[in-house]
C-alpha positions in Angstrom: 91.7 -103.3 84.3 95.3 -104.2 83.5 96.7 -102.5 86.6 94.0 -104.0 88.7 94.5 -107.6 87.5 98.3 -107.2 87.6 98.1 -106.1 91.2 96.2 -109.3 91.9 98.8 -111.4 90.0 101.7 -109.8 92.0 100.5 -111.3 95.2 100.7 -114.8 93.7 103.8 -114.5 91.7 106.2 -116.0 94.3 103.8 -118.6 95.5 105.1 -122.2 95.2 103.3 -123.9 92.4 102.6 -120.7 90.4 102.9 -121.5 86.8 100.0 -123.9 86.1 100.5 -127.3 84.5 98.3 -129.0 87.0 95.8 -130.1 84.4 93.0 -129.0 86.6 89.9 -126.9 86.2 87.8 -125.6 89.0 84.0 -125.5 88.8 84.2 -121.8 88.3 80.5 -121.5 87.4 79.4 -123.1 90.6 81.7 -121.0 92.7 80.5 -117.8 91.0 76.9 -118.8 91.5 77.1 -120.1 95.1 80.1 -118.3 96.5 82.6 -120.2 98.7 80.4 -119.4 101.6 77.8 -121.7 100.0 80.5 -124.3 99.9 81.2 -123.8 103.5 77.6 -124.3 104.4 77.5 -127.6 102.5 80.6 -128.8 104.2 79.2 -128.0 107.6 76.0 -129.7 106.8 77.8 -132.8 105.6 80.1 -132.7 108.7 77.1 -132.8 111.0 75.5 -135.9 109.4 75.1 -138.7 111.9 77.0 -141.2 109.7 79.9 -138.6 109.4 80.1 -137.9 113.1 81.2 -141.4 113.7 83.6 -141.5 110.7 87.0 -140.0 111.7 88.3 -140.1 108.1 85.4 -138.1 106.8 85.7 -135.7 109.7 89.4 -135.2 108.8 88.4 -134.5 105.2 85.8 -132.0 106.0 88.1 -130.3 108.5 90.7 -130.0 105.7 88.2 -128.4 103.4 87.3 -125.8 106.0 91.0 -125.1 106.6 91.4 -124.6 102.8 88.5 -122.0 102.8 90.1 -120.3 105.8 93.4 -120.1 104.0 91.7 -118.5 101.0 90.1 -115.9 103.2 93.5 -115.0 104.6 95.0 -114.9 101.1 92.2 -112.6 99.9 92.8 -110.2 102.8 96.5 -110.2 101.9 95.7 -109.4 98.3 93.4 -106.5 99.3 96.1 -105.1 101.5 98.7 -105.4 98.7 96.3 -103.6 96.3 95.7 -100.8 98.9 99.4 -100.2 99.1 99.8 -99.6 95.4 100.0 -96.0 94.5 97.7 -95.3 91.5 99.5 -93.5 88.6 96.4 -91.6 87.5 92.6 -91.2 88.1 91.8 -94.1 85.8 94.1 -96.5 87.6 92.7 -95.3 90.9 89.1 -96.1 89.7 90.2 -99.5 88.6 91.8 -100.2 91.9 88.6 -99.3 93.7 86.7 -101.7 91.4 89.1 -104.4 92.4 89.0 -103.7 96.1 85.2 -103.5 96.1 84.9 -106.8 94.3 87.4 -108.6 96.6 85.5 -107.4 99.6 82.8 -109.7 98.3 83.9 -112.4 95.9 84.7 -115.3 95.7 83.0 -116.0 99.1 79.8 -114.3 98.2 78.0 -114.7 94.9 79.1 -112.7 91.9 76.5 -110.3 90.6 78.3 -108.3 87.8 80.7 -109.2 85.0 83.5 -107.3 86.8 82.9 -109.3 90.0 82.8 -112.6 88.1 86.0 -111.8 86.1 87.9 -110.8 89.3 86.7 -113.9 91.2 87.7 -116.1 88.3 91.1 -114.5 88.2 91.6 -114.8 91.9 90.6 -118.5 91.9 92.8 -119.2 88.8 95.8 -117.9 90.7 94.9 -119.5 94.0 94.4 -122.9 92.5 97.3 -122.8 90.1 95.0 -124.3 87.5 95.9 -124.3 83.8 92.4 -124.6 82.4 89.4 -122.2 82.8 86.9 -124.7 81.3 84.0 -123.3 79.3 84.6 -119.7 80.0 82.0 -118.2 77.7 79.3 -120.4 79.3 79.9 -119.7 83.0 80.6 -116.0 82.4 77.6 -115.5 80.1 75.0 -114.7 82.8 77.1 -112.0 84.3 78.0 -110.5 81.0 74.4 -110.5 79.8 73.2 -108.9 83.1 75.9 -106.2 83.2 75.5 -105.4 79.5 71.7 -105.1 79.7 72.1 -102.9 82.8 74.5 -100.6 81.0 77.3 -101.4 83.4 79.6 -102.7 80.6 80.0 -102.5 76.9 81.2 -105.3 74.6 84.4 -103.4 74.0 85.0 -103.1 77.7 84.2 -106.8 78.2 86.7 -107.7 75.5 89.4 -105.8 77.4 88.6 -107.7 80.6 88.8 -111.0 78.7 92.1 -109.9 77.0 93.5 -109.3 80.5 92.5 -112.8 81.5 94.2 -114.2 78.5 97.4 -112.3 79.3 97.2 -113.5 82.9 97.1 -117.1 81.6 100.0 -116.5 79.3 102.2 -115.0 82.1 101.3 -118.0 84.3 102.1 -120.4 81.5 98.5 -121.8 81.8 97.0 -123.5 78.9 93.4 -124.1 77.8 90.0 -122.4 77.5 87.0 -124.0 75.8 84.3 -121.9 74.0 81.3 -122.6 71.9 79.9 -126.1 71.4 76.4 -127.3 72.5 74.5 -127.1 75.7 73.3 -130.1 77.6 69.9 -129.9 75.8 71.6 -130.0 72.4 71.0 -126.3 71.6 73.9 -124.1 70.5 76.1 -122.7 73.3 77.6 -120.1 71.0 76.9 -116.6 72.3 78.1 -113.0 72.1 80.8 -113.8 74.6 82.1 -116.5 72.3 82.9 -113.9 69.7 84.5 -111.5 72.2 86.7 -114.4 73.5 87.9 -114.9 69.9 88.5 -111.2 69.3 90.4 -110.9 72.6 92.7 -113.8 71.4 93.6 -112.2 68.1 97.4 -112.0 67.7 97.9 -114.0 70.9 99.7 -117.4 71.5 97.8 -118.3 74.7 95.5 -119.6 75.9 94.9 -122.5 73.6 91.4 -121.4 72.7 89.5 -124.6 71.9 86.5 -123.6 69.7 83.9 -126.3 69.7 82.0 -125.9 66.4 78.3 -126.9 66.5 76.4 -127.8 63.4 75.3 -124.2 63.0 77.4 -121.2 64.0 76.6 -117.5 63.5 78.4 -115.8 60.6 79.9 -113.1 62.9 81.5 -115.9 65.0 83.0 -117.5 61.9 84.4 -114.1 60.9 85.9 -113.6 64.3 87.4 -117.1 64.1 89.0 -116.5 60.7 90.3 -113.1 61.8 91.9 -114.7 64.8 93.5 -117.5 62.7 94.7 -114.9 60.2 96.6 -113.0 62.9 99.2 -115.8 63.0 98.9 -117.0 66.6 97.5 -120.4 65.7 94.3 -119.7 67.6 91.7 -121.0 67.9 92.0 -124.8 67.8 89.0 -126.1 66.0 86.9 -129.0 67.3 84.0 -130.7 65.5 81.4 -130.7 68.3 79.5 -133.6 67.0 82.6 -135.7 66.4 83.9 -134.7 69.8 80.7 -135.8 71.6 80.6 -139.0 69.6 84.2 -139.9 70.6 83.4 -139.3 74.2 80.3 -141.6 74.0 82.3 -144.3 72.3 85.4 -144.1 74.6 
């Protein structure tokens, strides 16, 4: 995993703007669910609307979006070529490289199906955008983790290693924040197994700033992971009262 994601990082290292601090967060969940090809179809449909056809400014905007997607396709091809050129040090590294190459043949333009595909697509988009915030990571990654775990494609320990690599990537890129936990839109708890793995992967680390949104009730094992992470001395996670957080937003 480390070699695979570091190969991906290497292609972006000298790119102008690498280093985060843009205070932006992509809609990772939607991209994973639709794929950028889905975005392209929506852009083309909007571009063909009668009102848009007569609007030069809108046409310019949609043309720019299509050029952005074209640029990302070129970048993905360059990344795959760079990864192909890397000589694996051993059989395990070679297997990881094949996982990365297979995923990048598909994502982020087609929908992610597995946890590995979702993780690699997220990492690619994180570097390409130069964003410094992954948003609610344990929420948009959950369906892919649950699916791959139940299918026997990944274990919790393996998923934790993938997540740790993402945290290290954020640290190297001087990126900042990830939110976990909290409540769902319907008011139910959003805390899940991936929330705990995110905390365990952050133990002893300084980044990302792991913003744990604490709902009224949280499983004991997640509290234990939270306390273990804090005790490791990295200052993570930052603790947010979910109900107070929501109240402040409503009253702002």
